[in-house]
PDB file of N, CA, C and O in Angstrom:
ATOM      1  N   UNK A   1      17.084  -7.038  -6.966  1.00  0.00           N
ATOM      2  CA  UNK A   1      16.365  -5.797  -7.228  1.00  0.00           C
ATOM      3  C   UNK A   1      16.335  -4.981  -5.932  1.00  0.00           C
ATOM      4  O   UNK A   1      16.038  -5.517  -4.864  1.00  0.00           O
ATOM      5  N   UNK A   2      16.638  -3.705  -6.027  1.00  0.00           N
ATOM      6  CA  UNK A   2      16.613  -2.861  -4.839  1.00  0.00           C
ATOM      7  C   UNK A   2      15.187  -2.377  -4.561  1.00  0.00           C
ATOM      8  O   UNK A   2      14.298  -2.510  -5.402  1.00  0.00           O
ATOM      9  N   UNK A   3      14.989  -1.819  -3.374  1.00  0.00           N
ATOM     10  CA  UNK A   3      13.654  -1.389  -2.953  1.00  0.00           C
ATOM     11  C   UNK A   3      13.051  -0.339  -3.875  1.00  0.00           C
ATOM     12  O   UNK A   3      11.866  -0.406  -4.202  1.00  0.00           O
ATOM     13  N   UNK A   4      13.859   0.629  -4.297  1.00  0.00           N
ATOM     14  CA  UNK A   4      13.326   1.695  -5.152  1.00  0.00           C
ATOM     15  C   UNK A   4      12.856   1.130  -6.492  1.00  0.00           C
ATOM     16  O   UNK A   4      11.810   1.530  -7.002  1.00  0.00           O
ATOM     17  N   UNK A   5      13.621   0.208  -7.057  1.00  0.00           N
ATOM     18  CA  UNK A   5      13.212  -0.419  -8.319  1.00  0.00           C
ATOM     19  C   UNK A   5      11.924  -1.206  -8.134  1.00  0.00           C
ATOM     20  O   UNK A   5      11.040  -1.179  -8.990  1.00  0.00           O
ATOM     21  N   UNK A   6      11.826  -1.902  -7.019  1.00  0.00           N
ATOM     22  CA  UNK A   6      10.622  -2.684  -6.738  1.00  0.00           C
ATOM     23  C   UNK A   6       9.404  -1.773  -6.601  1.00  0.00           C
ATOM     24  O   UNK A   6       8.343  -2.072  -7.149  1.00  0.00           O
ATOM     25  N   UNK A   7       9.548  -0.674  -5.881  1.00  0.00           N
ATOM     26  CA  UNK A   7       8.439   0.272  -5.714  1.00  0.00           C
ATOM     27  C   UNK A   7       8.046   0.867  -7.056  1.00  0.00           C
ATOM     28  O   UNK A   7       6.858   0.992  -7.352  1.00  0.00           O
ATOM     29  N   UNK A   8       9.026   1.235  -7.873  1.00  0.00           N
ATOM     30  CA  UNK A   8       8.728   1.791  -9.198  1.00  0.00           C
ATOM     31  C   UNK A   8       8.007   0.761 -10.061  1.00  0.00           C
ATOM     32  O   UNK A   8       7.086   1.100 -10.805  1.00  0.00           O
ATOM     33  N   UNK A   9       8.428  -0.489  -9.957  1.00  0.00           N
ATOM     34  CA  UNK A   9       7.750  -1.551 -10.710  1.00  0.00           C
ATOM     35  C   UNK A   9       6.302  -1.687 -10.242  1.00  0.00           C
ATOM     36  O   UNK A   9       5.399  -1.825 -11.067  1.00  0.00           O
ATOM     37  N   UNK A  10       6.072  -1.650  -8.936  1.00  0.00           N
ATOM     38  CA  UNK A  10       4.715  -1.735  -8.397  1.00  0.00           C
ATOM     39  C   UNK A  10       3.852  -0.580  -8.882  1.00  0.00           C
ATOM     40  O   UNK A  10       2.682  -0.773  -9.211  1.00  0.00           O
ATOM     41  N   UNK A  11       4.421   0.615  -8.930  1.00  0.00           N
ATOM     42  CA  UNK A  11       3.663   1.789  -9.351  1.00  0.00           C
ATOM     43  C   UNK A  11       3.180   1.654 -10.789  1.00  0.00           C
ATOM     44  O   UNK A  11       2.153   2.228 -11.152  1.00  0.00           O
ATOM     45  N   UNK A  12       3.904   0.906 -11.608  1.00  0.00           N
ATOM     46  CA  UNK A  12       3.532   0.733 -13.006  1.00  0.00           C
ATOM     47  C   UNK A  12       2.547  -0.398 -13.251  1.00  0.00           C
ATOM     48  O   UNK A  12       2.067  -0.566 -14.372  1.00  0.00           O
ATOM     49  N   UNK A  13       2.239  -1.171 -12.226  1.00  0.00           N
ATOM     50  CA  UNK A  13       1.335  -2.311 -12.386  1.00  0.00           C
ATOM     51  C   UNK A  13      -0.108  -1.908 -12.077  1.00  0.00           C
ATOM     52  O   UNK A  13      -0.371  -1.001 -11.287  1.00  0.00           O
ATOM     53  N   UNK A  14      -1.018  -2.607 -12.724  1.00  0.00           N
ATOM     54  CA  UNK A  14      -2.441  -2.394 -12.446  1.00  0.00           C
ATOM     55  C   UNK A  14      -2.793  -3.046 -11.105  1.00  0.00           C
ATOM     56  O   UNK A  14      -2.017  -3.833 -10.562  1.00  0.00           O
ATOM     57  N   UNK A  15      -3.958  -2.709 -10.589  1.00  0.00           N
ATOM     58  CA  UNK A  15      -4.417  -3.319  -9.339  1.00  0.00           C
ATOM     59  C   UNK A  15      -4.531  -4.831  -9.490  1.00  0.00           C
ATOM     60  O   UNK A  15      -4.204  -5.581  -8.570  1.00  0.00           O
ATOM     61  N   UNK A  16      -4.993  -5.274 -10.652  1.00  0.00           N
ATOM     62  CA  UNK A  16      -5.120  -6.709 -10.903  1.00  0.00           C
ATOM     63  C   UNK A  16      -3.753  -7.390 -10.876  1.00  0.00           C
ATOM     64  O   UNK A  16      -3.607  -8.470 -10.305  1.00  0.00           O
ATOM     65  N   UNK A  17      -2.753  -6.758 -11.495  1.00  0.00           N
ATOM     66  CA  UNK A  17      -1.403  -7.329 -11.502  1.00  0.00           C
ATOM     67  C   UNK A  17      -0.821  -7.385 -10.090  1.00  0.00           C
ATOM     68  O   UNK A  17      -0.169  -8.361  -9.720  1.00  0.00           O
ATOM     69  N   UNK A  18      -1.056  -6.347  -9.315  1.00  0.00           N
ATOM     70  CA  UNK A  18      -0.561  -6.344  -7.936  1.00  0.00           C
ATOM     71  C   UNK A  18      -1.278  -7.389  -7.085  1.00  0.00           C
ATOM     72  O   UNK A  18      -0.659  -8.016  -6.225  1.00  0.00           O
ATOM     73  N   UNK A  19      -2.568  -7.579  -7.316  1.00  0.00           N
ATOM     74  CA  UNK A  19      -3.310  -8.607  -6.582  1.00  0.00           C
ATOM     75  C   UNK A  19      -2.755  -9.992  -6.907  1.00  0.00           C
ATOM     76  O   UNK A  19      -2.631 -10.834  -6.018  1.00  0.00           O
ATOM     77  N   UNK A  20      -2.425 -10.229  -8.163  1.00  0.00           N
ATOM     78  CA  UNK A  20      -1.836 -11.511  -8.565  1.00  0.00           C
ATOM     79  C   UNK A  20      -0.454 -11.679  -7.940  1.00  0.00           C
ATOM     80  O   UNK A  20      -0.120 -12.760  -7.454  1.00  0.00           O
ATOM     81  N   UNK A  21       0.342 -10.629  -7.949  1.00  0.00           N
ATOM     82  CA  UNK A  21       1.664 -10.653  -7.324  1.00  0.00           C
ATOM     83  C   UNK A  21       1.528 -11.005  -5.839  1.00  0.00           C
ATOM     84  O   UNK A  21       2.237 -11.872  -5.328  1.00  0.00           O
ATOM     85  N   UNK A  22       0.613 -10.323  -5.163  1.00  0.00           N
ATOM     86  CA  UNK A  22       0.395 -10.578  -3.738  1.00  0.00           C
ATOM     87  C   UNK A  22      -0.017 -12.032  -3.504  1.00  0.00           C
ATOM     88  O   UNK A  22       0.469 -12.682  -2.579  1.00  0.00           O
ATOM     89  N   UNK A  23      -0.904 -12.525  -4.338  1.00  0.00           N
ATOM     90  CA  UNK A  23      -1.366 -13.914  -4.199  1.00  0.00           C
ATOM     91  C   UNK A  23      -0.215 -14.892  -4.397  1.00  0.00           C
ATOM     92  O   UNK A  23      -0.084 -15.858  -3.645  1.00  0.00           O
ATOM     93  N   UNK A  24       0.623 -14.648  -5.410  1.00  0.00           N
ATOM     94  CA  UNK A  24       1.755 -15.536  -5.694  1.00  0.00           C
ATOM     95  C   UNK A  24       2.742 -15.597  -4.534  1.00  0.00           C
ATOM     96  O   UNK A  24       3.371 -16.630  -4.301  1.00  0.00           O
ATOM     97  N   UNK A  25       2.877 -14.492  -3.810  1.00  0.00           N
ATOM     98  CA  UNK A  25       3.804 -14.436  -2.680  1.00  0.00           C
ATOM     99  C   UNK A  25       3.098 -14.617  -1.340  1.00  0.00           C
ATOM    100  O   UNK A  25       3.662 -14.338  -0.282  1.00  0.00           O
ATOM    101  N   UNK A  26       1.856 -15.089  -1.404  1.00  0.00           N
ATOM    102  CA  UNK A  26       1.062 -15.379  -0.203  1.00  0.00           C
ATOM    103  C   UNK A  26       0.939 -14.164   0.722  1.00  0.00           C
ATOM    104  O   UNK A  26       1.037 -14.271   1.944  1.00  0.00           O
ATOM    105  N   UNK A  27       0.721 -13.007   0.093  1.00  0.00           N
ATOM    106  CA  UNK A  27       0.463 -11.773   0.831  1.00  0.00           C
ATOM    107  C   UNK A  27      -1.044 -11.548   0.770  1.00  0.00           C
ATOM    108  O   UNK A  27      -1.584 -11.303  -0.309  1.00  0.00           O
ATOM    109  N   UNK A  28      -1.729 -11.627   1.903  1.00  0.00           N
ATOM    110  CA  UNK A  28      -3.194 -11.591   1.900  1.00  0.00           C
ATOM    111  C   UNK A  28      -3.774 -10.185   1.716  1.00  0.00           C
ATOM    112  O   UNK A  28      -4.269  -9.576   2.664  1.00  0.00           O
ATOM    113  N   UNK A  29      -3.703  -9.684   0.486  1.00  0.00           N
ATOM    114  CA  UNK A  29      -4.275  -8.373   0.174  1.00  0.00           C
ATOM    115  C   UNK A  29      -5.277  -8.504  -0.961  1.00  0.00           C
ATOM    116  O   UNK A  29      -4.986  -9.103  -1.997  1.00  0.00           O
ATOM    117  N   UNK A  30      -6.445  -7.947  -0.759  1.00  0.00           N
ATOM    118  CA  UNK A  30      -7.457  -7.939  -1.812  1.00  0.00           C
ATOM    119  C   UNK A  30      -7.180  -6.785  -2.771  1.00  0.00           C
ATOM    120  O   UNK A  30      -6.385  -5.892  -2.478  1.00  0.00           O
ATOM    121  N   UNK A  31      -7.845  -6.820  -3.912  1.00  0.00           N
ATOM    122  CA  UNK A  31      -7.696  -5.726  -4.878  1.00  0.00           C
ATOM    123  C   UNK A  31      -8.172  -4.410  -4.259  1.00  0.00           C
ATOM    124  O   UNK A  31      -7.576  -3.359  -4.499  1.00  0.00           O
ATOM    125  N   UNK A  32      -9.223  -4.465  -3.479  1.00  0.00           N
ATOM    126  CA  UNK A  32      -9.741  -3.258  -2.821  1.00  0.00           C
ATOM    127  C   UNK A  32      -8.708  -2.689  -1.841  1.00  0.00           C
ATOM    128  O   UNK A  32      -8.516  -1.474  -1.779  1.00  0.00           O
ATOM    129  N   UNK A  33      -8.048  -3.558  -1.084  1.00  0.00           N
ATOM    130  CA  UNK A  33      -7.012  -3.103  -0.152  1.00  0.00           C
ATOM    131  C   UNK A  33      -5.820  -2.518  -0.908  1.00  0.00           C
ATOM    132  O   UNK A  33      -5.234  -1.523  -0.482  1.00  0.00           O
ATOM    133  N   UNK A  34      -5.471  -3.135  -2.015  1.00  0.00           N
ATOM    134  CA  UNK A  34      -4.376  -2.623  -2.843  1.00  0.00           C
ATOM    135  C   UNK A  34      -4.707  -1.220  -3.335  1.00  0.00           C
ATOM    136  O   UNK A  34      -3.842  -0.343  -3.348  1.00  0.00           O
ATOM    137  N   UNK A  35      -5.943  -1.010  -3.735  1.00  0.00           N
ATOM    138  CA  UNK A  35      -6.361   0.320  -4.196  1.00  0.00           C
ATOM    139  C   UNK A  35      -6.221   1.351  -3.078  1.00  0.00           C
ATOM    140  O   UNK A  35      -5.844   2.496  -3.329  1.00  0.00           O
ATOM    141  N   UNK A  36      -6.520   0.950  -1.859  1.00  0.00           N
ATOM    142  CA  UNK A  36      -6.398   1.866  -0.723  1.00  0.00           C
ATOM    143  C   UNK A  36      -4.936   2.153  -0.381  1.00  0.00           C
ATOM    144  O   UNK A  36      -4.607   3.247   0.077  1.00  0.00           O
ATOM    145  N   UNK A  37      -4.065   1.175  -0.602  1.00  0.00           N
ATOM    146  CA  UNK A  37      -2.643   1.337  -0.283  1.00  0.00           C
ATOM    147  C   UNK A  37      -1.865   2.056  -1.384  1.00  0.00           C
ATOM    148  O   UNK A  37      -0.798   2.613  -1.126  1.00  0.00           O
ATOM    149  N   UNK A  38      -2.384   2.046  -2.594  1.00  0.00           N
ATOM    150  CA  UNK A  38      -1.654   2.599  -3.744  1.00  0.00           C
ATOM    151  C   UNK A  38      -1.130   4.020  -3.516  1.00  0.00           C
ATOM    152  O   UNK A  38       0.017   4.288  -3.874  1.00  0.00           O
ATOM    153  N   UNK A  39      -1.906   4.943  -2.943  1.00  0.00           N
ATOM    154  CA  UNK A  39      -1.372   6.300  -2.745  1.00  0.00           C
ATOM    155  C   UNK A  39      -0.112   6.340  -1.872  1.00  0.00           C
ATOM    156  O   UNK A  39       0.704   7.253  -2.003  1.00  0.00           O
ATOM    157  N   UNK A  40       0.046   5.362  -0.990  1.00  0.00           N
ATOM    158  CA  UNK A  40       1.223   5.332  -0.122  1.00  0.00           C
ATOM    159  C   UNK A  40       2.489   4.966  -0.888  1.00  0.00           C
ATOM    160  O   UNK A  40       3.593   5.294  -0.454  1.00  0.00           O
ATOM    161  N   UNK A  41       2.334   4.288  -2.025  1.00  0.00           N
ATOM    162  CA  UNK A  41       3.511   3.933  -2.824  1.00  0.00           C
ATOM    163  C   UNK A  41       4.290   5.168  -3.257  1.00  0.00           C
ATOM    164  O   UNK A  41       5.521   5.158  -3.278  1.00  0.00           O
ATOM    165  N   UNK A  42       3.575   6.220  -3.597  1.00  0.00           N
ATOM    166  CA  UNK A  42       4.249   7.422  -4.088  1.00  0.00           C
ATOM    167  C   UNK A  42       5.022   8.139  -2.985  1.00  0.00           C
ATOM    168  O   UNK A  42       5.911   8.939  -3.274  1.00  0.00           O
ATOM    169  N   UNK A  43       4.693   7.862  -1.732  1.00  0.00           N
ATOM    170  CA  UNK A  43       5.406   8.522  -0.641  1.00  0.00           C
ATOM    171  C   UNK A  43       6.543   7.669  -0.083  1.00  0.00           C
ATOM    172  O   UNK A  43       7.218   8.084   0.860  1.00  0.00           O
ATOM    173  N   UNK A  44       6.765   6.474  -0.655  1.00  0.00           N
ATOM    174  CA  UNK A  44       7.815   5.578  -0.168  1.00  0.00           C
ATOM    175  C   UNK A  44       9.169   6.264  -0.207  1.00  0.00           C
ATOM    176  O   UNK A  44       9.492   6.971  -1.162  1.00  0.00           O
ATOM    177  N   UNK A  45       9.949   6.052   0.829  1.00  0.00           N
ATOM    178  CA  UNK A  45      11.300   6.596   0.912  1.00  0.00           C
ATOM    179  C   UNK A  45      12.249   5.491   1.359  1.00  0.00           C
ATOM    180  O   UNK A  45      11.891   4.663   2.198  1.00  0.00           O
ATOM    181  N   UNK A  46      13.440   5.476   0.808  1.00  0.00           N
ATOM    182  CA  UNK A  46      14.442   4.488   1.209  1.00  0.00           C
ATOM    183  C   UNK A  46      14.755   4.629   2.702  1.00  0.00           C
ATOM    184  O   UNK A  46      15.231   3.682   3.328  1.00  0.00           O
ATOM    185  N   UNK A  47      14.491   5.793   3.266  1.00  0.00           N
ATOM    186  CA  UNK A  47      14.695   5.993   4.704  1.00  0.00           C
ATOM    187  C   UNK A  47      13.837   5.037   5.521  1.00  0.00           C
ATOM    188  O   UNK A  47      14.209   4.665   6.633  1.00  0.00           O
ATOM    189  N   UNK A  48      12.688   4.637   4.975  1.00  0.00           N
ATOM    190  CA  UNK A  48      11.819   3.706   5.685  1.00  0.00           C
ATOM    191  C   UNK A  48      12.539   2.389   5.931  1.00  0.00           C
ATOM    192  O   UNK A  48      12.349   1.755   6.968  1.00  0.00           O
ATOM    193  N   UNK A  49      13.367   1.981   4.973  1.00  0.00           N
ATOM    194  CA  UNK A  49      14.111   0.728   5.100  1.00  0.00           C
ATOM    195  C   UNK A  49      15.135   0.860   6.225  1.00  0.00           C
ATOM    196  O   UNK A  49      15.348  -0.072   7.000  1.00  0.00           O
ATOM    197  N   UNK A  50      15.756   2.016   6.299  1.00  0.00           N
ATOM    198  CA  UNK A  50      16.826   2.230   7.266  1.00  0.00           C
ATOM    199  C   UNK A  50      16.323   2.602   8.657  1.00  0.00           C
ATOM    200  O   UNK A  50      16.896   2.175   9.659  1.00  0.00           O
ATOM    201  N   UNK A  51      15.258   3.393   8.721  1.00  0.00           N
ATOM    202  CA  UNK A  51      14.816   3.948  10.002  1.00  0.00           C
ATOM    203  C   UNK A  51      13.427   3.490  10.438  1.00  0.00           C
ATOM    204  O   UNK A  51      12.977   3.838  11.529  1.00  0.00           O
ATOM    205  N   UNK A  52      12.760   2.731   9.615  1.00  0.00           N
ATOM    206  CA  UNK A  52      11.411   2.283   9.942  1.00  0.00           C
ATOM    207  C   UNK A  52      10.353   3.142   9.269  1.00  0.00           C
ATOM    208  O   UNK A  52      10.617   4.264   8.837  1.00  0.00           O
ATOM    209  N   UNK A  53       9.176   2.600   9.194  1.00  0.00           N
ATOM    210  CA  UNK A  53       8.056   3.295   8.560  1.00  0.00           C
ATOM    211  C   UNK A  53       7.556   4.377   9.519  1.00  0.00           C
ATOM    212  O   UNK A  53       7.320   4.095  10.693  1.00  0.00           O
ATOM    213  N   UNK A  54       7.390   5.614   9.031  1.00  0.00           N
ATOM    214  CA  UNK A  54       6.909   6.695   9.904  1.00  0.00           C
ATOM    215  C   UNK A  54       5.539   6.372  10.518  1.00  0.00           C
ATOM    216  O   UNK A  54       4.721   5.678   9.915  1.00  0.00           O
ATOM    217  N   UNK A  55       5.314   6.888  11.720  1.00  0.00           N
ATOM    218  CA  UNK A  55       4.064   6.624  12.440  1.00  0.00           C
ATOM    219  C   UNK A  55       2.830   7.018  11.633  1.00  0.00           C
ATOM    220  O   UNK A  55       1.846   6.278  11.617  1.00  0.00           O
ATOM    221  N   UNK A  56       2.867   8.161  10.968  1.00  0.00           N
ATOM    222  CA  UNK A  56       1.707   8.605  10.183  1.00  0.00           C
ATOM    223  C   UNK A  56       1.407   7.621   9.054  1.00  0.00           C
ATOM    224  O   UNK A  56       0.244   7.329   8.777  1.00  0.00           O
ATOM    225  N   UNK A  57       2.438   7.118   8.413  1.00  0.00           N
ATOM    226  CA  UNK A  57       2.244   6.147   7.332  1.00  0.00           C
ATOM    227  C   UNK A  57       1.666   4.855   7.906  1.00  0.00           C
ATOM    228  O   UNK A  57       0.792   4.242   7.294  1.00  0.00           O
ATOM    229  N   UNK A  58       2.149   4.441   9.076  1.00  0.00           N
ATOM    230  CA  UNK A  58       1.602   3.240   9.718  1.00  0.00           C
ATOM    231  C   UNK A  58       0.118   3.427  10.016  1.00  0.00           C
ATOM    232  O   UNK A  58      -0.676   2.505   9.830  1.00  0.00           O
ATOM    233  N   UNK A  59      -0.254   4.605  10.473  1.00  0.00           N
ATOM    234  CA  UNK A  59      -1.679   4.870  10.737  1.00  0.00           C
ATOM    235  C   UNK A  59      -2.485   4.818   9.440  1.00  0.00           C
ATOM    236  O   UNK A  59      -3.609   4.316   9.421  1.00  0.00           O
ATOM    237  N   UNK A  60      -1.909   5.339   8.361  1.00  0.00           N
ATOM    238  CA  UNK A  60      -2.591   5.296   7.062  1.00  0.00           C
ATOM    239  C   UNK A  60      -2.756   3.858   6.574  1.00  0.00           C
ATOM    240  O   UNK A  60      -3.794   3.502   6.015  1.00  0.00           O
ATOM    241  N   UNK A  61      -1.738   3.039   6.786  1.00  0.00           N
ATOM    242  CA  UNK A  61      -1.823   1.625   6.405  1.00  0.00           C
ATOM    243  C   UNK A  61      -2.909   0.939   7.234  1.00  0.00           C
ATOM    244  O   UNK A  61      -3.718   0.180   6.701  1.00  0.00           O
ATOM    245  N   UNK A  62      -2.922   1.208   8.531  1.00  0.00           N
ATOM    246  CA  UNK A  62      -3.941   0.616   9.406  1.00  0.00           C
ATOM    247  C   UNK A  62      -5.346   1.033   8.992  1.00  0.00           C
ATOM    248  O   UNK A  62      -6.275   0.228   9.058  1.00  0.00           O
ATOM    249  N   UNK A  63      -5.509   2.272   8.568  1.00  0.00           N
ATOM    250  CA  UNK A  63      -6.818   2.730   8.084  1.00  0.00           C
ATOM    251  C   UNK A  63      -7.219   1.976   6.822  1.00  0.00           C
ATOM    252  O   UNK A  63      -8.391   1.652   6.630  1.00  0.00           O
ATOM    253  N   UNK A  64      -6.243   1.699   5.966  1.00  0.00           N
ATOM    254  CA  UNK A  64      -6.525   1.057   4.682  1.00  0.00           C
ATOM    255  C   UNK A  64      -6.855  -0.422   4.827  1.00  0.00           C
ATOM    256  O   UNK A  64      -7.785  -0.915   4.189  1.00  0.00           O
ATOM    257  N   UNK A  65      -6.100  -1.135   5.662  1.00  0.00           N
ATOM    258  CA  UNK A  65      -6.284  -2.589   5.711  1.00  0.00           C
ATOM    259  C   UNK A  65      -6.619  -3.120   7.100  1.00  0.00           C
ATOM    260  O   UNK A  65      -6.812  -4.324   7.268  1.00  0.00           O
ATOM    261  N   UNK A  66      -6.689  -2.249   8.086  1.00  0.00           N
ATOM    262  CA  UNK A  66      -7.031  -2.666   9.441  1.00  0.00           C
ATOM    263  C   UNK A  66      -5.795  -2.944  10.291  1.00  0.00           C
ATOM    264  O   UNK A  66      -4.733  -3.304   9.783  1.00  0.00           O
ATOM    265  N   UNK A  67      -5.967  -2.764  11.595  1.00  0.00           N
ATOM    266  CA  UNK A  67      -4.842  -2.931  12.525  1.00  0.00           C
ATOM    267  C   UNK A  67      -4.329  -4.367  12.562  1.00  0.00           C
ATOM    268  O   UNK A  67      -3.120  -4.600  12.563  1.00  0.00           O
ATOM    269  N   UNK A  68      -5.246  -5.322  12.594  1.00  0.00           N
ATOM    270  CA  UNK A  68      -4.823  -6.715  12.719  1.00  0.00           C
ATOM    271  C   UNK A  68      -4.046  -7.176  11.491  1.00  0.00           C
ATOM    272  O   UNK A  68      -3.003  -7.815  11.622  1.00  0.00           O
ATOM    273  N   UNK A  69      -4.545  -6.857  10.302  1.00  0.00           N
ATOM    274  CA  UNK A  69      -3.854  -7.279   9.084  1.00  0.00           C
ATOM    275  C   UNK A  69      -2.498  -6.582   8.972  1.00  0.00           C
ATOM    276  O   UNK A  69      -1.521  -7.192   8.539  1.00  0.00           O
ATOM    277  N   UNK A  70      -2.437  -5.309   9.361  1.00  0.00           N
ATOM    278  CA  UNK A  70      -1.163  -4.586   9.359  1.00  0.00           C
ATOM    279  C   UNK A  70      -0.173  -5.276  10.289  1.00  0.00           C
ATOM    280  O   UNK A  70       0.976  -5.513   9.915  1.00  0.00           O
ATOM    281  N   UNK A  71      -0.619  -5.598  11.497  1.00  0.00           N
ATOM    282  CA  UNK A  71       0.249  -6.275  12.468  1.00  0.00           C
ATOM    283  C   UNK A  71       0.701  -7.634  11.942  1.00  0.00           C
ATOM    284  O   UNK A  71       1.868  -8.001  12.084  1.00  0.00           O
ATOM    285  N   UNK A  72      -0.219  -8.377  11.338  1.00  0.00           N
ATOM    286  CA  UNK A  72       0.120  -9.694  10.794  1.00  0.00           C
ATOM    287  C   UNK A  72       1.161  -9.587   9.684  1.00  0.00           C
ATOM    288  O   UNK A  72       2.110 -10.370   9.639  1.00  0.00           O
ATOM    289  N   UNK A  73       0.980  -8.614   8.786  1.00  0.00           N
ATOM    290  CA  UNK A  73       1.932  -8.447   7.683  1.00  0.00           C
ATOM    291  C   UNK A  73       3.301  -8.007   8.188  1.00  0.00           C
ATOM    292  O   UNK A  73       4.327  -8.471   7.690  1.00  0.00           O
ATOM    293  N   UNK A  74       3.321  -7.117   9.170  1.00  0.00           N
ATOM    294  CA  UNK A  74       4.606  -6.684   9.728  1.00  0.00           C
ATOM    295  C   UNK A  74       5.313  -7.832  10.429  1.00  0.00           C
ATOM    296  O   UNK A  74       6.537  -7.952  10.365  1.00  0.00           O
ATOM    297  N   UNK A  75       4.538  -8.671  11.094  1.00  0.00           N
ATOM    298  CA  UNK A  75       5.127  -9.837  11.751  1.00  0.00           C
ATOM    299  C   UNK A  75       5.708 -10.795  10.708  1.00  0.00           C
ATOM    300  O   UNK A  75       6.793 -11.347  10.891  1.00  0.00           O
ATOM    301  N   UNK A  76       4.972 -10.981   9.622  1.00  0.00           N
ATOM    302  CA  UNK A  76       5.392 -11.905   8.571  1.00  0.00           C
ATOM    303  C   UNK A  76       6.587 -11.376   7.777  1.00  0.00           C
ATOM    304  O   UNK A  76       7.507 -12.131   7.464  1.00  0.00           O
ATOM    305  N   UNK A  77       6.575 -10.085   7.454  1.00  0.00           N
ATOM    306  CA  UNK A  77       7.587  -9.539   6.549  1.00  0.00           C
ATOM    307  C   UNK A  77       8.557  -8.589   7.232  1.00  0.00           C
ATOM    308  O   UNK A  77       9.436  -8.030   6.576  1.00  0.00           O
ATOM    309  N   UNK A  78       8.415  -8.398   8.526  1.00  0.00           N
ATOM    310  CA  UNK A  78       9.350  -7.558   9.267  1.00  0.00           C
ATOM    311  C   UNK A  78       9.018  -6.095   9.190  1.00  0.00           C
ATOM    312  O   UNK A  78       8.315  -5.637   8.289  1.00  0.00           O
ATOM    313  N   UNK A  79       9.536  -5.377  10.149  1.00  0.00           N
ATOM    314  CA  UNK A  79       9.339  -3.924  10.185  1.00  0.00           C
ATOM    315  C   UNK A  79      10.668  -3.254  10.225  1.00  0.00           C
ATOM    316  O   UNK A  79      10.740  -2.026  10.260  1.00  0.00           O
TER     317      UNK A  79
END
């Protein structure tokens, strides 16, 4: 599955479904954090895969889930 298909699939899932998905893949995100991150899904661009996540988006992620958790997730799943 390519990134765009995955993002589109995520956009169609409820917060509960995404929380279960995160739990199954050992991604430490609560339903509340998922709700805060959801608006960023609509701004996803394939360019992020090629060139990295824009600084403003990184700041938005840090606001949503905190700097430490953002750093931990990037370390775990790459940037």
